[in-house]
C-alpha positions in Angstrom: -79.3 77.3 -50.9 -78.9 79.5 -48.3 -76.1 79.8 -47.3 -75.0 81.1 -51.5 -76.1 84.9 -51.1 -73.5 85.2 -47.6 -70.8 82.9 -48.4 -70.5 86.2 -51.3 -71.3 89.0 -49.3 -68.5 88.5 -46.4 -66.8 87.8 -49.3 -67.3 90.9 -50.5 -66.7 92.3 -47.5 -63.6 91.0 -46.0 -62.5 92.8 -49.8 -63.2 96.3 -49.2 -61.7 95.8 -45.8 -58.2 94.6 -46.9 -58.0 97.3 -49.9 -59.2 99.2 -47.2 -57.1 98.5 -45.3 -53.9 97.5 -47.0 -50.1 99.6 -46.4 -48.8 101.6 -48.8 -45.2 100.3 -50.0 -41.8 100.8 -48.7 -39.7 100.9 -51.9 -35.8 100.2 -51.0 -33.5 102.8 -51.5 -31.6 102.6 -54.7 -28.1 101.9 -54.5 -25.1 102.0 -57.0 -21.3 100.6 -56.3 -18.1 102.2 -58.1 -18.2 100.8 -61.4 -21.6 102.0 -61.8 -20.7 105.1 -60.4 -17.6 104.9 -63.5 -19.6 104.2 -66.1 -22.5 106.3 -65.1 -19.8 109.3 -65.6 -17.8 108.3 -68.9 -15.4 109.4 -70.4 -14.1 113.2 -70.3 -11.3 115.5 -69.4 -10.5 113.2 -66.0 -9.4 110.6 -68.1 -7.5 112.3 -71.0 -5.7 113.8 -67.5 -5.1 110.7 -66.1 -4.0 108.7 -69.8 -1.1 111.6 -70.1 -0.4 111.5 -66.4 -0.7 108.1 -65.3 0.5 107.5 -68.9 3.4 108.9 -68.2 5.4 106.5 -65.3 5.8 104.5 -68.4 8.2 107.6 -69.6 9.9 107.6 -67.1 10.5 103.4 -66.2 11.7 103.3 -70.3 13.8 105.7 -69.5 15.2 104.3 -66.3 15.8 100.7 -68.1 16.8 101.5 -71.6 19.7 104.1 -69.6 22.1 101.0 -69.1 22.0 100.2 -72.6 23.5 103.8 -73.5 25.7 104.2 -71.2 27.5 100.5 -71.0 30.3 100.6 -73.5 31.3 104.2 -71.7 31.1 102.5 -67.8 33.1 99.4 -69.8 35.3 102.4 -70.8 35.9 103.9 -67.8 35.7 101.1 -65.0 37.3 99.2 -67.9 35.3 96.2 -66.7 34.7 92.3 -68.3 31.1 91.2 -69.5 30.3 89.6 -67.7 31.0 93.2 -65.4 29.0 94.7 -67.9 26.1 91.6 -67.7 25.7 92.0 -64.7 25.0 95.7 -63.9 21.3 95.0 -65.6 20.4 91.8 -63.4 20.7 93.4 -60.7 18.2 96.6 -61.7 16.2 93.3 -62.5 16.8 91.8 -59.5 15.9 94.4 -57.6 12.8 95.4 -60.1 11.4 91.2 -59.1 11.8 91.4 -55.2 10.3 95.2 -54.5 7.8 94.6 -57.4 6.0 91.8 -55.3 6.5 94.2 -51.8 5.0 97.0 -53.8 1.6 95.2 -54.7 1.6 94.4 -51.4 1.7 97.6 -49.6 -0.2 98.8 -51.9 -2.9 96.6 -51.3 -2.7 97.6 -48.0 -2.1 101.0 -47.9 -3.4 102.2 -51.7 -2.3 102.5 -54.9 -1.3 106.5 -55.1 1.0 106.5 -51.9 3.3 103.0 -53.2 3.0 105.4 -56.8 4.8 108.5 -55.3 6.9 106.7 -52.8 8.2 103.8 -55.9 8.5 107.7 -57.9 10.4 109.3 -55.2 12.9 106.6 -54.5 13.5 106.2 -57.7 14.3 110.1 -58.5 16.8 109.8 -55.3 18.7 107.2 -56.7 18.8 107.8 -60.0 20.4 111.0 -59.2 22.6 109.5 -56.5 23.8 107.1 -59.6 25.6 110.3 -61.7 28.0 110.7 -57.9 29.2 106.8 -57.9 33.2 107.0 -57.8 33.4 103.2 -58.1 31.9 100.0 -60.1 30.6 98.6 -56.9 28.4 102.1 -55.8 26.3 102.4 -59.3 26.1 98.5 -59.1 24.1 99.0 -55.5 22.6 102.4 -56.7 21.1 101.0 -60.2 19.6 98.1 -57.6 18.0 100.3 -56.0 16.6 102.6 -58.8 15.5 99.3 -59.7 13.7 98.8 -56.3 11.8 102.0 -56.8 11.4 101.7 -60.5 9.2 98.1 -59.9 6.4 100.6 -58.1 5.7 102.1 -61.0 3.1 99.9 -62.6 1.0 101.4 -59.8 0.3 104.2 -62.2 -1.5 101.4 -64.6 -3.4 99.9 -61.5 -4.9 103.8 -61.4 -5.8 104.2 -64.9 -7.0 100.8 -65.7 -9.3 101.6 -62.2 -10.7 104.7 -63.4 -11.6 103.9 -66.9 -15.0 102.9 -68.4 -15.2 99.5 -69.2 -15.1 100.6 -72.7 -12.3 102.4 -73.0 -10.0 100.0 -72.0 -9.7 97.9 -75.0 -8.3 101.1 -76.1 -6.4 103.0 -74.1 -4.4 100.3 -72.2 -3.0 99.3 -75.6 -1.8 102.6 -76.6 0.7 103.1 -73.4 3.2 101.3 -75.6 3.3 104.7 -76.9 4.2 106.5 -73.6 7.1 103.2 -73.4 8.7 104.0 -76.8 8.4 107.8 -76.4 10.8 107.1 -73.0 13.4 104.7 -75.1 13.5 107.5 -77.9 14.2 110.1 -75.7 16.7 108.0 -73.6 18.6 107.6 -76.9 18.3 110.5 -77.9 19.6 112.3 -75.2 22.9 109.9 -74.9 23.6 110.9 -78.8 24.1 114.9 -77.4 24.7 114.3 -74.0 27.4 112.0 -73.5 30.3 112.6 -76.6 29.8 116.1 -74.7 29.3 116.6 -70.9 29.6 112.8 -70.0 27.2 110.0 -68.7 26.9 111.4 -65.7 25.2 114.4 -66.5 22.8 112.0 -69.0 21.8 109.5 -65.9 21.3 114.0 -64.1 19.1 115.0 -66.9 17.1 111.7 -67.5 15.9 112.1 -63.7 13.9 115.8 -64.6 10.8 113.8 -65.8 10.9 111.8 -63.4 10.8 114.5 -60.6 7.7 116.4 -62.5 5.4 113.6 -62.7 6.0 113.6 -59.1 4.6 117.0 -58.3 1.3 116.1 -61.1 0.6 113.8 -59.0 -1.9 115.8 -56.4 -4.3 115.4 -59.8 -4.8 112.6 -60.1 -7.0 110.9 -56.5 -6.5 107.8 -54.8 -8.5 104.6 -56.7 -12.3 105.0 -54.8 -12.2 101.1 -55.4 -9.5 100.7 -52.7 -11.4 103.5 -50.5 -14.9 101.5 -51.0 -12.4 98.0 -49.8 -11.4 99.5 -46.7 -14.3 101.2 -46.0 -13.3 104.9 -46.7 -17.2 105.6 -48.8 -16.7 109.1 -48.4 -13.5 109.3 -49.5 -14.6 107.4 -52.4 -16.9 108.9 -53.0 -15.1 113.0 -52.6 -13.3 111.4 -56.0 -15.9 110.4 -58.0 -18.0 113.3 -57.7 -15.2 115.4 -58.4 -14.4 113.4 -61.7 -18.1 113.6 -62.3 -17.7 117.5 -62.2 -14.4 117.5 -64.6 -16.5 115.5 -67.0 -19.9 117.9 -66.3 -21.0 114.4 -66.4 -24.4 113.4 -63.4 -23.4 110.3 -60.1 -25.7 107.5 -60.6 -28.8 108.0 -57.9 -28.9 106.3 -54.5 -26.6 105.3 -52.0 -22.8 104.0 -53.1 -22.7 100.3 -52.1 -19.9 97.4 -52.6 -20.7 94.1 -51.6 -18.5 92.2 -49.7 -16.1 90.0 -51.5 -14.6 86.5 -51.1 -10.9 85.9 -50.3 -9.2 86.1 -53.2 -5.5 85.4 -54.6 -4.6 82.3 -53.5 -1.5 80.7 -54.8 -2.6 77.1 -54.8 -5.7 78.3 -57.3 -3.5 79.2 -59.7 -2.4 75.3 -59.8 -5.9 74.1 -59.6 -5.9 71.3 -61.9 -8.2 72.9 -63.6 -5.4 75.9 -64.1 -2.3 73.8 -63.7 -1.6 73.8 -66.8 -2.6 76.9 -68.2 -0.7 78.6 -65.7 2.6 76.1 -66.2 2.5 77.0 -69.6 1.7 81.0 -69.5 4.6 80.9 -67.2 7.2 79.7 -69.8 5.8 81.9 -72.4 6.0 85.4 -69.9 9.4 84.2 -69.4 10.4 83.4 -73.1 9.0 87.2 -73.8 11.0 88.4 -71.8 14.1 87.4 -71.7 13.3 87.6 -76.0 13.2 91.2 -75.4 15.6 92.7 -73.3 18.1 90.2 -75.3 16.9 92.2 -78.5 17.7 95.5 -76.8 21.0 94.4 -75.1 22.3 92.9 -78.8 21.6 95.3 -80.0 23.9 97.5 -78.6 26.3 94.6 -78.5 26.1 94.1 -81.9 26.5 98.0 -82.4 29.6 98.5 -79.7 31.6 95.9 -81.4 31.4 97.2 -84.8 30.9 93.3 -85.9 31.1 92.7 -89.7 29.0 89.9 -91.2 29.2 88.3 -87.6 33.5 89.1 -86.6 35.1 91.4 -85.2 36.2 94.2 -87.1 39.7 94.7 -87.6 41.0 96.9 -85.4 41.9 95.9 -81.9 40.5 97.6 -78.9 43.1 100.7 -77.3 42.1 102.1 -73.7 44.0 105.6 -72.9 46.1 104.8 -69.6 46.6 108.5 -68.5 50.3 109.6 -68.5 52.0 105.7 -69.0 50.5 106.7 -73.2 48.3 103.5 -74.4 47.8 100.5 -72.5 45.6 97.3 -73.9 43.0 96.6 -71.7 41.1 93.0 -70.8 37.5 94.8 -71.8 36.0 95.6 -75.0 36.2 100.1 -75.5 34.7 101.0 -78.1 32.5 104.0 -78.3 29.3 104.4 -79.5 29.2 106.8 -83.6 25.8 108.5 -84.5 25.4 106.4 -87.2 24.7 104.2 -84.6 22.2 105.8 -82.3 20.1 106.1 -86.0 20.4 102.5 -85.7 18.9 102.0 -81.7 16.4 104.6 -82.9 15.3 103.4 -85.7 14.8 100.1 -84.5 12.9 100.9 -81.5 11.0 102.9 -83.3 10.4 99.1 -84.6 8.2 98.5 -81.1 5.0 100.1 -82.5 4.7 99.3 -86.8 3.0 95.9 -86.4 0.0 97.3 -83.7 -2.0 97.6 -86.7 -1.5 93.3 -87.5 -1.2 92.8 -83.6 -4.9 93.9 -83.1 -6.0 92.2 -87.0 -4.5 89.2 -85.8 -5.9 88.7 -82.4 -9.3 89.3 -82.9 -9.3 87.2 -85.8 -6.6 84.8 -85.5 -7.4 84.4 -82.0 -4.9 85.2 -79.7 -3.1 81.6 -79.2 -2.3 81.7 -83.0 -1.9 85.3 -83.5 1.3 84.9 -80.8 2.7 81.4 -81.6 2.7 82.7 -85.3 4.6 85.7 -84.5 7.2 83.9 -81.2 7.9 82.3 -84.5 8.6 84.9 -87.0 11.0 85.8 -83.9 13.2 83.1 -83.6 13.7 83.2 -87.2 14.1 87.2 -87.2 17.0 86.0 -84.3 18.4 83.5 -86.4 19.0 85.5 -89.5 21.3 88.7 -87.3 23.9 86.0 -88.4 23.6 86.5 -92.0 26.4 88.7 -93.4 24.6 91.5 -94.3 24.8 96.0 -95.5 24.6 97.8 -92.5 20.6 99.0 -94.1 19.8 94.8 -93.2 21.4 94.9 -89.9 18.5 97.9 -88.7 15.9 95.9 -91.1 16.7 93.2 -89.0 16.0 94.8 -86.1 13.6 96.9 -86.5 11.4 93.4 -86.7 12.9 91.6 -83.4 11.5 94.7 -81.5 8.7 94.7 -83.6 7.8 91.3 -83.5 9.1 91.0 -79.5 6.9 94.3 -78.3 3.9 92.3 -80.3 4.4 89.1 -77.7 4.3 91.4 -74.6 1.3 92.9 -76.0 -1.1 89.8 -76.8 0.1 87.7 -73.2 -0.4 90.6 -71.5 -4.0 90.5 -72.8 -4.6 86.6 -72.3 -3.2 86.5 -69.5 -5.6 89.2 -68.2 -8.1 87.1 -69.3 -8.0 83.6 -68.7 -8.3 84.0 -65.6 -11.4 84.6 -62.9 -11.9 87.8 -61.0 -10.4 86.3 -58.0 -7.2 85.2 -59.1 -6.3 87.8 -61.5 -4.6 90.2 -59.5 -2.4 87.1 -59.0 -2.3 85.3 -62.3 -0.7 88.9 -63.7 1.3 89.5 -60.1 3.6 85.4 -60.8 3.5 86.1 -64.0 5.3 89.4 -63.7 7.5 88.2 -62.1 9.4 85.4 -64.2 9.4 87.9 -66.5 12.1 89.5 -64.6 13.7 86.4 -64.6 13.9 86.7 -68.0 15.4 90.1 -68.0 18.2 88.9 -65.5 19.6 85.9 -67.8 19.9 88.3 -70.8 22.2 90.3 -69.7 24.4 87.1 -70.1 23.6 86.3 -73.1 23.9 89.4 -74.9 26.9 91.1 -73.8 28.7 87.3 -72.2 28.1 84.6 -74.2 27.8 86.3 -77.2 31.4 87.2 -77.4 32.4 84.1 -77.3 29.8 83.0 -80.4 27.4 85.1 -81.7 26.1 81.8 -83.5 26.1 80.7 -80.4 23.9 83.5 -78.7 21.5 83.9 -81.5 20.4 80.0 -81.5 19.5 80.4 -77.7 17.7 83.0 -77.7 16.0 81.7 -81.0 15.3 78.2 -79.5 13.4 79.7 -76.2 10.7 81.5 -79.0 10.1 78.0 -80.9 9.3 76.6 -77.2 7.0 79.9 -76.6 5.5 79.6 -79.8 4.5 75.7 -79.6 4.2 76.4 -76.2 0.6 79.2 -77.4 0.1 77.3 -80.2 -1.2 74.1 -77.1 -2.8 75.9 -74.8 -5.8 74.8 -72.8 -8.1 77.8 -73.6 -8.9 80.6 -76.1 -10.0 83.7 -74.3 -11.4 84.9 -78.1 -14.4 86.4 -78.4 -15.3 84.5 -74.5 -16.2 86.8 -71.4 -15.1 87.5 -68.5 -15.1 84.9 -66.3 -15.9 85.9 -62.5 -15.1 82.8 -60.5 -13.3 79.8 -60.8 
C-alpha cells in the first residue's frame, strides 16, 4: 500500500517533464502538381485564346486535306490523268501523314509540343506554296506528300489545348473543335468556287496557305505545355507559364511548391495486346480503319459523283472532250468535267452536315452508351451508302450526301471519346496513336475505291463502303467494355 503514492507522484512528475520538454511539431511544406494548378486557376481569357489559336489548326488541316477534292477535276484535265493517278495523289498525302505522325509524336515527347507544332506549320506552308509551282504531275504528287508530312504535326495543337484545359471543360471544348474543321472545309470549297474559274488552281493553293502563315505568327502567344516542362525537369519554365495563365485569368496559384510525382515507364506496345485488352484493341483498330475509310470515301465519292455528272447511277450522255491545243478537239483517255457552281453549293451543303447530328450524337453517347450509339450510327452510314445508288433528284442526292457527312462525323466523335476512355493512363496515348495510324491506312485505300472502282462500278464501290460499315457496327456492338459512366482508369 505504501508504494502507491510514490508511483502516482512519479507518474505525475514524468508527465510534467514530458509536457515541459515537448518539441514543437514541424509542418511539412505544401506542394502541388500541374494538375492542381490547372484546376485552381480555372477557365478564363487564356483558355479562350488557346481555344481559338490551337483550334484554328483544324482550319488549316481541313483546308489542306479538302484541297485535293476540289483540285482533282482541274489537274485531271490539265495533265490528262487516269483515275488511278488522281487517286494516288490523295493516297500519298495520307502516306506522308501516317509516317510522320509517328515521328512527330516521338519528337514532341522529347523536345516539346510547341516546337514540333511550329516546325510542322513551317514545313506545311513551305511545301504547299511550292505545290502551286509544280511543273508536272510527278512533282505535284511529291510536293503534296510533303504537305501531308507537315500536316501530321498539327495534332500537337490538340495536345497542348488538352493539357491546359481544366477537367470539367474538356468535355465541352474538345467536341467544339469540330467547328474549326467545318470552317476550313467550307472555306476551301468557297474559295475554289471563286478562284479556280477565274485565276486558276495554282492561286487557290497560294491563297489557302495564308491561314497557316498567320497562325505561325499567333503561336508566340501560346506557351509550351507546363506538363511537358515538368516532365523534363524544367520546373522554373512550368512555374512561369502557370503564373502567366493565372495573371491572364485574374486568378491565383495554389500555395506551396510545384512538384510532380515520378511516373513509371508507359506506352509499351505489348500492353495493347495483353490478354485484358487484346480483344478491345483489335476491335477498336477495325473500327478506326473503317470509320476513316468511310469518312474520306464520302468526301471523295461526293466529288466524283458531281464531277462525272451522274444521273440515276449512270454517266451522262455527253462524252469527254479536252482541248488539244491548235489541233482542235481530241478524245482524252480520262474523264474531264469541271465543277459547276451548283456542284460547289452541293459540296457546301453536304459539308455542313458534319455538325447536323452533333446534338443527337451527344445525347446518344450519354444515354445509350458509347457502344450502342456507335453501332447505330455505323449501321445508318451503311444504309445511306446504299441509298446513293437509288435513282433520285438532285435534291435527293444532296440529302443523302448531307446525312452521310453527318453520320461519319458522329462516328469519329464517338470513337475518339471511347478510345480515350477505355485505356488506362499508362497506355492511353499509345492507344490513340496506333489507332490514328490505322486511321490513315483507311484514308489511303479510300481514294482507289471512290475514284477508281467507282468509275467501273458505282454499285460495287458503294456496296464495299456499306459492307465495311456493317463490320464496324458489329464490332462496336460487341466491344467487351462500355465506358459510359466509368471513371478513367489509372493503371492496367
